[in-house]
N, C-alpha and C positions, 0 to 999 in steps of 0.2 A: 543472366540477370545475378546479382548477390543479394540477398536479402539484409536489409540496415538490422544491424546490430543497437538497441537504443537504451541510453542509460537509462535504470529505475531513479524514478523523481524523489521515491520514497524510501525508507530505512528500517526496519525493526528499534531503531534508536529515537527515528522523531517518531515514530510509534505511539512509544511507549514515555516520549516526553510526551507527548496528547493524554494518553490514559493511565502510564505506569506501569511500571512493570507489573506489576497484580492484576491491577488491568487489561493488559491485555495476556497473559498468562490465562488469567480465570475463561478469557474468552478460547485460547488456542488450546486448552488441555483439555482434551473430553471425553477421556478416561480418568482425569480428576488420579493419574498417577505422578505427578510434582512434573511432567517434561510435555513441552507441548507435543503437536500432533506433527509429525513429519510433513514439512510440502506447505504445511498451514499459512504460514505470516509471507512466503516467499506468494503463496497465490495470491492472498490480499495485495501484496506491494506491484504482483504483475498489472494484478486489474485494475485497482489505482493508476500507474505508471500506462498504462494504453489508453483508459479511456478520455486522460489528460490528453496523449498525442494526438486521440482521436478529435478530439475537439477541437484544438489551437496546432498542428502542425501547417494548419493550411495556412495560419497568419508569423506561421514565426518559425526556423529554425530549432533540431534540436539540443543544440550547443544553447543556442538561447532559454528555451526552455530549460533547462538542465540547469542549468545557471539562476533561477530565479529564488529567490526563498520564496515569496509571492506562490509561485507554481508548488514549489517545493512542500507547501503549509498546506496547501491546496490538497494533492494528493494523501498527504498525512491524512486529513479528514477521510475523505473513501476509501483511502487504505482500513483503519476502522471500521467507518460503518461499514464497507465489509464483508470485513470479519466478525462484526456482531450480525448481520443474517446469518455468515452462513450454515446453521444452524436450527436458523428456520424460530431466531429468536426476535419478535418486534420491537427496532430504537425506536 
């Protein structure tokens, strides 16, 4: 049985549109060297996408969810929330 690869429901650009480039970078650059830590944003995107799919896949197909602007915006909010929480910062 093959494992289905699901489409990510948000992107780094969508997170930056919500929080700004500076806002995202401040939370993804742990050592303040001006470079986001490897994999941090992708982890947040994966977490948000998985959370949405977990709750919505029983009602809608993956294609419908990936094409929904409303779903993508909610995934962006979840990804930004997760990014804000990852170092133990209260949000």
